KOLLOKE-591785 format. One line per 3 residues: number of its first residue (from 0); for each residue z, y, x of C-alpha. Coordinates in steps of 0.1 Angstrom, whole numbers, plus 5000, padded with zeros to 4 digits. Last residue first. Example, Ala and Ser with C-alpha at 12.3 -4.5 7.8 and 13.67 -1.06 7.14 Angstrom:
// KOLLOKE-591785
1	5071 4989 5137; 5078 4955 5123;
***
This chain:
// KOLLOKE-591785
142	5764 5971 7681; 5779 6008 7688; 5816 6017 7684;
139	5811 6042 7709; 5832 6027 7735; 5827 5992 7728;
136	5790 6001 7729; 5791 6015 7761; 5814 5991 7772;
133	5850 5992 7779; 5867 5991 7815; 5894 5964 7819;
130	5893 5967 7856; 5888 5932 7860; 5864 5928 7828;
127	5843 5962 7844; 5840 5946 7878; 5828 5913 7869;
124	5802 5929 7842; 5791 5949 7871; 5790 5924 7895;
121	5766 5900 7870; 5745 5933 7862; 5738 5935 7900;
118	5733 5898 7903; 5708 5896 7874; 5692 5923 7888;
115	5690 5911 7920; 5676 5879 7910; 5651 5896 7890;
112	5637 5914 7919; 5631 5888 7942; 5653 5876 7973;
109	5655 5840 7980; 5687 5825 7971; 5699 5823 8009;
106	5738 5831 8003; 5755 5828 8035; 5790 5819 8033;
103	5813 5830 8067; 5849 5819 8067; 5838 5785 8087;
100	5828 5809 8116; 5804 5798 8145; 5791 5766 8129;
97	5790 5786 8092; 5768 5812 8109; 5745 5782 8123;
94	5743 5764 8092; 5729 5796 8071; 5711 5815 8095;
91	5678 5795 8091; 5677 5802 8055; 5691 5836 8060;
88	5649 5841 8069; 5641 5846 8031; 5612 5833 8008;
85	5608 5843 7974; 5574 5865 7982; 5574 5867 8022;
82	5599 5867 8048; 5622 5882 8026; 5652 5896 8046;
79	5646 5932 8042; 5647 5925 8001; 5681 5912 8006;
76	5700 5879 8014; 5734 5876 8001; 5766 5873 8027;
73	5796 5862 8019; 5830 5865 8038; 5864 5848 8041;
70	5888 5866 8056; 5891 5871 8099; 5856 5878 8109;
67	5852 5885 8149; 5829 5859 8152; 5811 5869 8121;
64	5804 5900 8140; 5792 5889 8175; 5767 5865 8157;
61	5752 5898 8138; 5751 5919 8168; 5735 5888 8188;
58	5708 5881 8163; 5697 5917 8166; 5695 5914 8205;
55	5674 5881 8199; 5648 5897 8174; 5656 5903 8137;
52	5630 5895 8107; 5633 5934 8094; 5661 5961 8089;
49	5690 5934 8089; 5720 5930 8066; 5702 5943 8035;
46	5720 5921 8008; 5752 5925 7994; 5782 5918 8020;
43	5813 5905 8000; 5843 5906 8022; 5873 5888 8007;
40	5908 5889 8008; 5911 5923 8017; 5935 5951 8034;
37	5927 5936 8068; 5891 5937 8059; 5892 5973 8064;
34	5903 5970 8098; 5878 5945 8106; 5850 5971 8088;
31	5858 5997 8109; 5856 5976 8144; 5822 5965 8126;
28	5812 5998 8127; 5821 6008 8165; 5801 5979 8174;
25	5772 5990 8154; 5773 6030 8173; 5774 6009 8207;
22	5747 5985 8200; 5727 6018 8190; 5738 6038 8222;
19	5728 6010 8245; 5693 6002 8227; 5685 6039 8227;
16	5673 6055 8200; 5642 6083 8205; 5622 6055 8186;
13	5641 6026 8173; 5649 5997 8192; 5677 5983 8172;
10	5680 5974 8135; 5709 5963 8116; 5699 5975 8084;
7	5737 5977 8068; 5726 5979 8035; 5757 5965 8016;
4	5792 5964 8016; 5820 5954 7992; 5854 5945 8002;
1	5877 5926 7974; 5911 5931 7970;
***
């Protein structure tokens, strides 16, 4: 089974949200993810892991999470990881993430709308084929 998550939006220091409370909240979330991973063979994080270019405390949370990962995990970049058009800060996280945990694979394919659309269409096609779901055309005999 594959666990798919996305849009974690790790961000500390928001107005009226104490950092300690937010850090504890993320740790509880990570613990829930670890529990779900026990039932899966792979975890895909589909983008927007961070909410912005992360500060040191946000990176510390990320590194804490990846240290605890026990199954192969692919982390895709999203629009919130983009630093400017067709650039992402995930390039800098790729090797260090793998050094911390060899089960982590960061995909830094430089976010852009057409790539996201292509990824989602490919994922939907893969899911449909694995579940043997007919396409609209197949279901209604249209070509």
